Each structure stands twice: as C-alpha cells, then as structure tokens.
C-alpha positions as CSV (number, residue, x, y, z in Angstrom):
1,M,79.3,94.0,98.5
2,T,79.1,94.1,94.7
3,W,77.5,96.7,92.5
4,H,76.8,96.3,88.8
5,A,76.3,99.2,86.5
6,D,74.8,98.7,83.0
7,R,76.3,101.0,80.4
8,P,77.7,100.7,76.9
9,T,81.2,99.3,76.5
10,P,83.4,101.5,74.3
11,G,83.5,100.2,70.8
12,D,80.7,97.6,71.2
13,G,78.1,99.6,69.3
14,G,76.3,100.7,72.4
15,D,74.7,97.3,73.2
16,G,75.5,97.7,76.9
17,A,77.5,95.5,79.2
18,D,77.9,95.0,82.9
19,D,80.8,96.8,84.5
20,L,81.6,95.7,87.9
21,I,83.0,97.2,91.1
22,E,83.5,95.0,94.1
23,V,83.8,96.5,97.5
24,S,84.5,94.5,100.6
25,V,85.0,95.6,104.2
26,R,87.2,94.0,106.7
27,P,87.5,95.1,110.4
28,L,90.8,96.0,111.8
29,P,91.8,96.6,115.4
30,G,90.8,100.2,115.7
31,G,89.3,100.6,112.3
32,S,88.4,99.0,109.0
33,V,89.7,98.3,105.5
34,V,87.6,99.0,102.4
35,H,89.0,96.9,99.5
36,V,88.0,97.9,96.0
37,R,88.3,95.8,92.8
38,G,87.4,97.2,89.4
39,E,86.7,100.6,87.9
40,I,86.0,103.7,90.0
41,D,84.1,106.0,87.6
42,M,81.0,108.2,87.7
43,V,78.7,105.2,88.0
44,S,80.6,103.3,90.7
45,A,81.7,106.3,92.7
46,T,78.3,106.8,94.5
47,P,78.2,103.4,96.2
48,L,81.9,103.7,97.0
49,R,81.3,107.1,98.6
50,Q,78.4,105.7,100.6
51,E,80.5,102.8,101.9
52,C,83.4,105.1,102.9
53,V,81.2,107.5,104.7
54,G,79.4,104.6,106.4
55,Q,82.7,103.2,107.6
56,L,83.8,106.5,108.9
57,D,80.6,106.6,111.0
58,R,80.9,103.0,112.2
59,S,84.6,102.2,112.5
60,G,87.3,103.2,114.9
61,P,89.9,105.9,114.3
62,L,91.5,104.3,111.2
63,L,90.0,103.8,107.7
64,V,92.2,102.2,105.0
65,L,91.0,102.3,101.4
66,D,92.8,99.5,99.5
67,L,92.9,100.4,95.8
68,S,95.5,97.8,94.9
69,E,93.0,96.1,92.5
70,V,91.5,99.2,91.0
71,T,91.7,99.1,87.1
72,F,90.5,102.6,86.5
73,L,90.3,105.8,88.6
74,G,88.4,108.6,87.1
75,S,87.6,112.1,88.3
76,S,84.5,110.9,90.2
77,G,86.8,108.5,92.1
78,L,89.2,111.3,92.9
79,S,86.3,113.2,94.3
80,V,85.4,110.3,96.5
81,L,89.0,110.2,97.8
82,A,89.0,113.9,98.5
83,E,85.6,113.9,100.3
84,T,86.5,110.9,102.4
85,A,89.8,112.5,103.5
86,E,88.0,115.7,104.4
87,L,85.3,113.9,106.4
88,A,88.0,111.8,108.1
89,K,89.9,114.9,109.1
90,A,86.7,116.6,110.4
91,R,85.9,113.5,112.5
92,N,89.5,113.3,113.8
93,K,90.1,109.9,112.1
94,R,93.1,108.7,110.0
95,F,92.5,107.9,106.4
96,R,95.1,106.0,104.4
97,L,95.3,104.8,100.8
98,V,96.9,101.6,99.5
99,Y,97.9,101.3,95.9
100,Q,100.8,100.5,93.5
101,G,101.4,101.6,90.0
102,P,100.1,104.2,87.5
103,V,96.4,103.3,87.5
104,V,95.8,105.1,90.8
105,G,99.2,106.9,91.0
106,N,99.0,108.9,87.8
107,P,95.6,110.5,88.4
108,L,96.7,111.4,91.9
109,A,100.0,112.8,90.7
110,V,98.6,114.8,87.8
111,T,96.1,116.5,90.0
112,G,98.6,117.1,92.8
113,M,96.4,115.0,95.2
114,D,99.2,112.5,95.9
115,A,100.6,114.9,98.5
116,E,97.2,115.1,100.2
117,F,97.0,111.4,101.3
118,D,98.9,109.0,103.5
119,S,99.7,106.4,100.9
120,Y,101.3,103.0,101.2
121,D,102.4,100.2,98.9
122,S,100.8,97.5,100.9
123,L,98.0,97.0,103.4
124,E,100.5,95.6,105.9
125,L,102.5,98.9,105.8
126,A,99.3,101.0,106.1
127,V,98.1,99.1,109.1
128,A,101.5,98.9,110.8
129,D,102.2,102.7,110.7
130,Q,101.5,104.0,114.2
131,S,101.6,107.7,113.2
C-alpha cells in the first residue's frame, strides 16, 4: 500500500510536493509484519494507524512493525506506536518494533517510550523471539 500526501516541502516556497509513505504487509506464521518506508508524520500517521489496527484485528497473536526504513518519526508517529501497543495488550497480542539508529531510536529515548516496547535490531530477531 502506498499513500501520498501533498504538502509544502520546507524551503521550497510553499509550492507543494509529494511526500511518500509506503506500507506493506507480509504474513508470518502466527501473525504479520507491517513494513514502513518513509516519514511518519501527522499526515501519514492516520493510514499507518488504520493498517496497524486492521492487522491486530486480522492477524494472529504477533504483530511486528518494521521501522528499519523510516526516515522521520514525529510525535504523531509516536502516538501510533503507543496506541498500537495499547490495543495489542488489550487484545492479548504481542507487538514488536524493528529499527536501528537514531531516526526512530532518539524520539523513543527522549520520550522514555523505548522502555515500553519490545524492540529488535532485525526482523529475523523479532520473529525468532519466542517470549
């Protein structure tokens, strides 16, 4: 799935440009992986939220959100992560994040949210963990 959002690019005089978030879903034995590429901001957070909630409804007991190709994570994106984790817990499902580096790591650390998630450096590690 791909969503485009028209909005001005900083420094371009407000002409507007397409920003892009790509979300793809892959089934796993016992769950699914939602892979995100691009910026998670106030424009792209809504479709991401809808996809995560939908996967919690449709998939098995494990949802992995792969943020390894995210180039920006804003406060709206952090809200999506918190809401998804809360919904997963309420539905007795496991929710895991995959990311490396400061793009996702810094916002999580600054807000203290890094301690709230089961986080992994790779998709393979997130899927292999049997806890």
